[in-house]
C-alpha positions, 0 to 999 in steps of 0.5 A: 499499499502506497502513502498519499503523496503530500508536499512538506508543510510548515509548522502550525500552518501546514500547506496554507502557503502552497495555495494562492488565495487569489488562484487556488485552482491553478495552485492545485492543478500545479500541485497535481502536476507535481505530485500525481493524480492523488495528494494530501494537503494539511490546510485547516484539516487534512484534505486529499485531492484526486486529479484524473478519471480513473480515481475520480470514477471510483470516488463517484461510486455512491456505495463507497463514498458520499458527499462531504460537506467541508472546506468553503462549502462547510463555511457556506453553511453559516448562511445556508445551513441545512439547504439542498446544497449545504446539508450534511448527509442524512439531515432530515431537513434535506430529505423532506426539502429533496422529496418536495422539490424534486417534482418542481425541477422536473422537465414539464416544470422547468418548461413552463418557466420558459416565458419568464426566463425569456422575459429577463433574457429580452431585458438584457438583449434590449440594454445590449441593443439600446447601448450600441455596439461600441459600448464595452459590456462586462460580461460576467456582470450582465450574465450575473444580472441575467441568471439572478433575475431569472431564478428570482422570477421563475423560482419566487415571483420576484423581479429584482429589475437588475438591468434597470439599475447600475451595478448589481443587486445588493444580494449579489455583493453580499453573496460574493463577499460571503462566498470569498470569505468562506474560502479564505476561512478554510485557509486560516489555521484555528489559532489565527482565526480570532485576529480577523475581527473586520472580516468576521463582522463583514462576513456576518453582515453579508449573511444577514443581508442574505437572510433578510432578502430571503425572508422578505420574499417569503413574507411577501408571499405569505402576505399575498399567497398565490397559486403560482407553481413555482419553487417558493410555493412548493416549499411553502404548501408542499408536504413531504410524500414520505412523512407528511411533513412540511418545511419550516420557514427557517428551512425555506429561507435557507433553501431560498438563499441556496437557490438564489446563490446556486441558481445564478452564480454557476450559470452566469459563469458558464455563459461568461467562459462560453463566450470567451471560448467562442470568441477565442475559437471563431470557427466554433462561433461560425458553426454555432451561429449557422446552427442558430440561424438554420434552426431559428431564423429571424423569429423568437427562440421558443421551447420547441427549439430547445432540443433542436440545437445539438452544436450549442448543447455541445458548446455548453458541455465542452465549456463545462468540461474545461471551465466548470464554474464549481471547480470541485466537489468533495466526497467522504469515504464510507468505511476504509477504502482502497483506490487505484489498487494502492492508496488508502482513504480511511473511514470518514476522510474526505477526497475532493475531485478537481474538475479542471484536472479530471476534465483534461485527463488525457487518457480521456480526452486525448492530447488536445485535452486543453483545447475547446472542441465542441465536436467531442461533446455532440450527442454520438461522442458524448454517449460513448464517454466513460462512466463519470468522465464529465461531472460539472453538476456533481455526482449521484443523489447530491447532484445539482438538482437545478441542472435542467433550469440552468440548461434551458436557461443557457441555450435560450440566452446563447441562442438569443444573443448569436441571433441578434448580435455580432459579439466580439472582445473588447480587447482582442489581445485579452487572455483569460484571467480567472476570478475565484470565490466558491465558483470561478468566472472570468475576470475583467472580460469585456465584450461588444455586442453589435446588431446583426441587423441594425435597421431592425431590432426584432428581438428587444421584447420578444416576451414583452408581447408575449405572443399577444396581438397588439390590439390587446396590448393596446387595450391594456394601455387604457388603464383605468381606475379613475373617476370618469367624466363630469357626470352629475352629482345627482345621479347614483354612483356606480362602483366599478372594480377591477383586478387585472395584471395585463390591463384587459379588465381595466379597459373593460371597467373604464369602457363600462364607466364611459357608458354609465352616465347614459344609463343614469349613473356616476361611475367610480372606477378603482382597482379591487385593492382600493375597495378592501374593507370599504365596499359601498352599501348604498349603490351597486357595485360591478366586479371585473376581474380575471385569474392567474393560474388561480391566483388574484391579479396584483392589485386584487391580492389584498381584497381577497384576503380581506374577503375571506376574512370578512363577516356578514356585517362587512358585506351586508347592504352590498349589491353586486354583479361579477364579471369573470375573464378567463385565459386557457393558460390557466385552465385548471383553475379557470374563473377561480378568482371571480367564482370566489369573490361571487360565492363569498359575497353571496354566502355572506349576505350580499345581495347578487344583482346579476348571475356571474359572467364568465366571458372570453377575452375576445371582442365578440364576448366582451361586446355583450356587455360593452355595446359600444366598446367596439374598435374599427376592423381594418385589413392591410397587405404588406410587401415583404422584403426580398427572401422573407418567407412565411407559412400560413399561420405565422406572425408578423411583428411590427415595430410601430411609430408613435402617433404624430400628434403625441410627438408634436405635443412633446416637442411643443411642451419642451419648446424644441425645434422640429430639427432639434438634436441631442447627445447622450453621455456615455456614462448615463444608465439609459437604453438609448444610443449614447455618445452619438448625435440623435434626432429628437424627432427620431427618439420620440417617434420610434424609440420610446412608449410615449403613451405609457401610463404614468405611475405613482412614483413618477407622478410624485417626482413630477409634483417635486418639480412644480414650483407653484405650491397650490399646482404641486399640492393638487398633484400630490393629492392626486398621487396620495389618493392613488388616481394614477394607479387608475387612469391612463393619464400619461407623463405628457398629460401631466406635463401639459396640465402642470405646465409650470413644472421644470421637469426637464427633457432629460428626465422625460426621456429617462422616464419612458420605456422603449418602444416594443414590438407588437405582433399580429397573426398573418391572415394571408397565404404565401401560396397566393402570393409569396411576396406579400401578406395581409394583417387583419386588426382593430383600430383603437382611437378613442378619448383616454380614459381619465384624462381631465383635458379629454386627450385622445388615446392613440393605439400606437400599433393600430393607428401607425398601421391605419396611417400607412399609405400605399408605398410606405416602408415599415420595419417588420419580421416574420415570426414562426407560429407556435409549433404545429399551428400550420396547415397539415402538409397532407391537404387531404387531412380534414380541419376543425378551426374555431375562433372569435373576433380577429382570431379568424386572421389565420384562418382566412389564410388557411381556407384561401390556401386550401381554396386555391389548391382546390381550384388547381384541381387538387383533392382537399380535405374537408374544412369546418370553421366555427366563428363568433363575432357580435352580429352579422351586420356589424363584424362578420369579417370577409363574409362575402369571401367566406360565402364564396368559399363555402359556396365552392365547397372548400369550407362550412361556416358555423357562425355564433353571434353574441348580440343576435343569437336568434340569427345563429340557431341560439348560439351566442359563443363559439363553444355554444356553436361547437356543442350544437353541432357536435355530431359534425365535429365527431365525424370530422374527428374520426376522419383524423381532423386537425383541430386549430383554435385561435382567440382570447384565452377563455376561447380555448378554455370554452372550446376545450370544455365543449370537447370534453363534454363531446367526448364524455357524451360519446363514451359515457365516462366522467368529465375529468377523464374526458378533460384529460383526454383533451389535454392529451390531444394538444400538440398532436391533433389540437393546436391553439394560438391563444392571445390575452 
């Protein structure tokens, strides 16, 4: 038996001086090159290190070795205690947390986080694009912001908004300080530790900040519970399937700290190292860019792309091989063990696997092991690797639980960056330097990101639009919650309360308020939270709200909490009606909040003056309750750029310009000449281009959202710039009354109203968000004319709700499209539709389509395509279209064309009219007609028909319910089983394009 090699140490301090505190991994690699693949050091305690695959493979046998929490990791326990990463083997809380949280890290759960991840990626992309290609980007810092904000939003529903602030979030600085000090403490002999009083104080201060951050997030969720299926709710509500136990608040906080650290620190390191290697290896970079362009094209990265980028995955694997952000993990012997046939590791002794050395073992990786070669990590080669040759995520049952989260996030970020930018080093001569804490990252690595297509920034807001059609986005801008008009005080009051995250319910509330006076009421509109404990007893109340996976809207949380504990006395004398909006994305808890409010008010003694109405958010059903809230419908045809291609069912993304009247108002307010220019200093924190001369008119026309509703904070800041005391107090009172949570009043509106304000133009620019994309379903087919496409849209152009001056609200994109004349140019991009939302390639397959309002757009293209093929002599499959609108003489879109196609035998149209159901066989909504004609639906389905749905969220839910009822009737089973059957059809024969 051989003794494990060990360099000679120094009296009292052992081998402490053999490790460079700033470069510990390099020091350990040097010692491995001197002493061989296994050696022992005397640090604060004896530690064994392993540096090749053969020995590491033995250590990874969980029957012989288990995870050890020693060294720096043991010091991290001071912050994370028995969290998933730092728990000692066998700790009870680890076992509970692990069993509770494993489902939350399953593939479906991770995939459900896609949109929120993409939201944060889009913020980083926007920042890089707005700063311009000449601005140096600290790669590690921005990737840290990206990954921290992603884990905070996806796991805990919290927005840190790091890209809207200079520097890093305080949590990051505290975490960095804690990790560095944790590593340093392991190198200090016990006798010297008391001498580091200042370091110890700072260390515990940092730990306290981490705990305070986590505790604040937990309290916020406790105070405002939700049904969101994230990690925090899993910890709060989950029960151990084995013991039935729940996690204590202290245990939840420890794991929150764990997730916030481990969930961002290593992934940000991976992304930083990857771009260093790609920029140092132009061939690999070019190959990867080609793959991204081929697979994704110019559309947004979608969940379906994640498994179709093999070279990108190979690049990530290869980067993790040579730059594992967590550069080692430590194992403990279970009994006396012999490794390598000649070295004894005694029971309880620990050995650390040095990944930097093991991952470069030439016995596995060849003589070019130091080189970045993604090809060696392509699937076929990767699967041939020896067991335990690649271990960046740790080992066995204690391996990284968040691997899938990190992998999805990394693929999404890299693909989006390379799709959008040419990335280069800030300094071509930069050579890799390592910054070490418990993990490693590149030090002082700066890059430049230049737009690949500077004429059209088509990725800045891929998630901000959320796949929604712009009509709803524009409607959302008409946020309400204000007293409307100057209705006579003699009229009785009608309270209209809304709960809304996206703005749709706000818009409906204001639309109802605008009609109140003609029906004999003075309307008072406010959010539900503003009515907590203060429901009106002597006037009717209308409540308009939505559910978000069973969670109340953000501005209805307090109301729902209060209502749950209210007594009969609290609601006695209240008369009310509830209008509930739904969205298929939350179909399992559809109408939960409207139902809760309606049933609770009724059960506690309030008077229900009308049955609760459950409506979808498409225009046709909304029109049932808001007769005059009808936008103009338009059809526009657009000549596409040379080489642009699309399929029926795809989207067209539009980057609009603000309405000229709004731009003119801004110029007049600040007394700017029409040809004014400005230069924004390089040091300014802004998403606008800096260091170059810019036309003010161009900035106002196309770079900023001038119609953004004002916030209370911004209104308060404006009040502070008004020198006239009475005017300033008036505005402050409106802020304190919460008025600007409830109106669509803009910053410009208030600047004109309070014209003595000295609010500067620079402040104005800094206060507004950047212009974002609006997305429309294409309503044509390239089979008719591949060089052009058409859109079908609603125009929003009406009096701004809540404006004292009666200003006009111009829907940004819809009025922009309406202003276009033949020959005008506009900025567009084709975006592929969701996977599957195209006509079957087999044209003989039958098709079932269902839609409402302008959701008809893609089906106009579908039917046109089949009609042309039938005209050309081909045999086409039967088509049936269920279409809902208000009435036959108001908004029955493309009626003459569809009548011709129906006469020609291309399609059968089954209409439902919400305002005149007597004209549509008694059917008000699409799902009603679907149920009425269910025999035809069944026959189509038996013939292998594909099903397509387009419209607002509840359209999809209503149709799902109808299909389930049809299935239940046909089989005689229960409704729950039938609903499950419908869910299982999705992605195979059931495709939806649902917007809010």
